[in-house]
Every structure is written in structure tokens, then in C-alpha cells.
C-alpha positions, -999 to 999 in steps of 0.1 A, spaced: -3 2 -2 13 31 -9 19 59 16 6 94 10 36 108 4 45 82 -27 9 93 -41 11 125 -43 45 121 -58 29 98 -86 0 129 -94 27 151 -92 45 131 -121 10 125 -140 6 158 -134 38 171 -157 36 139 -180 29 155 -216 8 127 -226 -15 132 -196 -54 136 -214 -69 165 -205 -96 147 -185 -65 140 -160 -58 175 -157 -86 189 -152 -91 165 -120 -57 168 -107 -60 207 -115 -84 206 -80 -54 189 -67 -48 197 -21 -12 201 -30 4 229 -47 35 215 -66 8 192 -81 -11 222 -97 18 239 -100 30 206 -126 -4 207 -146 -1 248 -148 32 242 -164 22 208 -190 22 217 -224 -10 198 -225 -29 219 -202 -64 230 -221 -72 272 -219 -99 266 -202 -75 246 -171 -52 270 -171 -75 299 -171 -87 283 -135 -50 278 -126 -43 315 -131 -66 322 -105 -49 300 -82 -46 310 -46 -11 301 -48 20 319 -61 37 292 -73 11 279 -95 0 308 -110 41 317 -118 37 283 -139 7 293 -160 27 326 -165 58 306 -179 37 280 -199 36 289 -239 5 284 -245 -11 306 -222 -30 332 -241 -29 368 -243 -58 372 -223 -41 350 -194 -11 369 -193 -24 402 -193 -43 395 -163 -9 378 -144 6 410 -157 -10 424 -126 -8 400 -104 5 413 -67 35 387 -70 66 402 -84 78 361 -93 44 357 -114 53 394 -132 84 380 -139 74 348 -160 49 372 -174 78 393 -190 99 366 -202 71 344 -219 73 353 -257 37 347 -263 35 382 -237 18 407 -260 34 441 -267 14 462 -246 12 445 -217 56 445 -222 55 483 -221 38 478 -190 58 458 -174 88 482 -186 72 503 -163 73 477 -129 90 489 -97 108 456 -95 139 453 -105 135 417 -122 107 422 -142 123 446 -161 154 429 -166 128 399 -183 112 426 -207 148 439 -216 162 399 -226 124 392 -240 136 385 -277 99 401 -288 107 438 -269 101 461 -296 133 488 -302 106 512 -287 108 495 -251 145 486 -250 154 524 -258 134 533 -232 150 503 -206 186 515 -223 180 545 -196 169 523 -167 188 535 -133 193 496 -130 221 483 -148 210 451 -149 181 461 -171 206 482 -192 230 449 -194 204 427 -206 190 452 -229 231 453 -246 222 415 -247 193 418 -264 194 403 -300 173 425 -314 187 459 -293 192 479 -326 228 495 -338 218 525 -324 211 511 -284 239 496 -289 261 524 -295 248 541 -265 253 515 -242 289 510 -251 294 541 -233 276 530 -202 290 542 -172 288 504 -156 314 478 -166 286 446 -168 269 464 -195 298 473 -218 304 436 -214 270 427 -223 273 447 -258 309 432 -268 298 401 -263 261 405 -285 268 385 -319 244 412 -331 269 441 -322 280 463 -355 321 463 -361 316 499 -356 308 493 -322 332 463 -317 363 487 -329 351 513 -300 349 486 -276 387 478 -286 400 508 -267 379 500 -236 392 508 -203 389 472 -191 410 441 -208 382 411 -205 360 442 -224 387 443 -256 388 408 -252 355 402 -259 353 423 -285 381 410 -306 369 374 -301 331 385 -312 346 406 -342 371 375 -354 338 346 -352 322 377 -372 349 373 -398 347 332 -396 311 336 -399 315 356 -433 342 335 -445 319 307 -446 293 327 -462 321 333 -490 336 302 -492 297 288 -501 294 311 -522 328 304 -541 343 338 -535 379 347 -520 378 347 -483 386 377 -462 408 382 -428 398 397 -395 402 434 -404 436 448 -396 419 474 -370 411 442 -343 441 424 -354 464 452 -344 447 460 -311 463 447 -278 
């Protein structure tokens, strides 16, 4: 005979099983165990009606899992963006399905980590990233600097940021233009100069690969990158 703990463990496993049918997930969504309900909330096969109910769950952990579920609808995410628990709002800010207008609201959130998540969300448009690039929290600015969608004009400004961490993120951004990497090769910090050189070398390697595939002559890493120390 299974103990109560063992029985709960089984229910938790079933709730997280991607092959669990909707009928079972619907029952487990009412489970007394918050971890069980949380596993249902994060299950990729959880139907919309179940996620809608769990979005109102009394336990923040469950709501957090709904907020992180890639199948949560825009309507659910919009409601969870107003949640009193910052853990929930953080997950909304990270969700790839979060509507732009919701990201705009969360970009002004009082919690720094929520703004960090918006700054790193690949769906955040240039308008939002431009505002967050001026954020007082250097981690927020750093996430903007590492965002693959950050426009060149934003990276150009962040390459001059007063904080080492932000400039380092610009240097490591694979989409940073050559002109910005050249500026960072003169950075006062050696590790940033090295990062900029590595990214520039990778760009040259990728370009060579494309040229080889196209049957054209290879190019070397630009001299300005090879001469710097």
C-alpha cells in the first residue's frame, strides 16, 4: 500500500506528463497539493480552460507556472501581469506570447527583475528597449545590451555606459556592428577588449564560411582588430 507521500509523488509525475489527457489534468488541477497543481499549470498540453482557472489559484507558485507556460493566452498573461507577486510578473515578462502592450506596462514595473526580463525578451520592440537602455538598474541596461534584437543605435550608446557589466554585454552581443566592436577595443577594461576581439573574429569566420559557400575569396579579420592589444 502506498503512503500518502508516495501517492502525491505519483500525482505530481502524472500532472507533468505531456501525454496526460485533458480529463486527468482537469482533475489534478483541483488537487490539494500546490506542487501538483503547479505541474498541471506548466504542462504544455494543459487546455486553455484549465490554465484560465489556475491563473486565479491562491498559491503564487501555481500562477507563476501558468505565466511561464508558452500556451497561456494573451488574455491570461494580461491578467497575470497585474499580479501582486513579482515572481508571477517576472514570468509574464519572459513569456514569448506576452503582447507588446503588456511588455510596455511591465517595462515600468517597480521590480527591477521584472524589467530585466522585459529587457531580455526577444519580442521586446526597439521602443521598449530604448527606454530600458536608460534604466537606473545596470542589470536592466545589461539585458538590453545582450538582447539580439537591440538596434545598433542603442548598442552604440550602451557601449559608452558607465558600468563595466553593460559594456561587457555589448561586447558579447553577436549582433553588435563592427563599428561598435572597434570602439570597445579601446575600452579601459582588458576583458571587454578581449570579448570584442573574439566576437569580431567569429564574425569574420562566419563571413568566410559564407564566402566559401558562395565560391568567392576569403577575407581576413580586419587589421584594426588584429593590431589591437
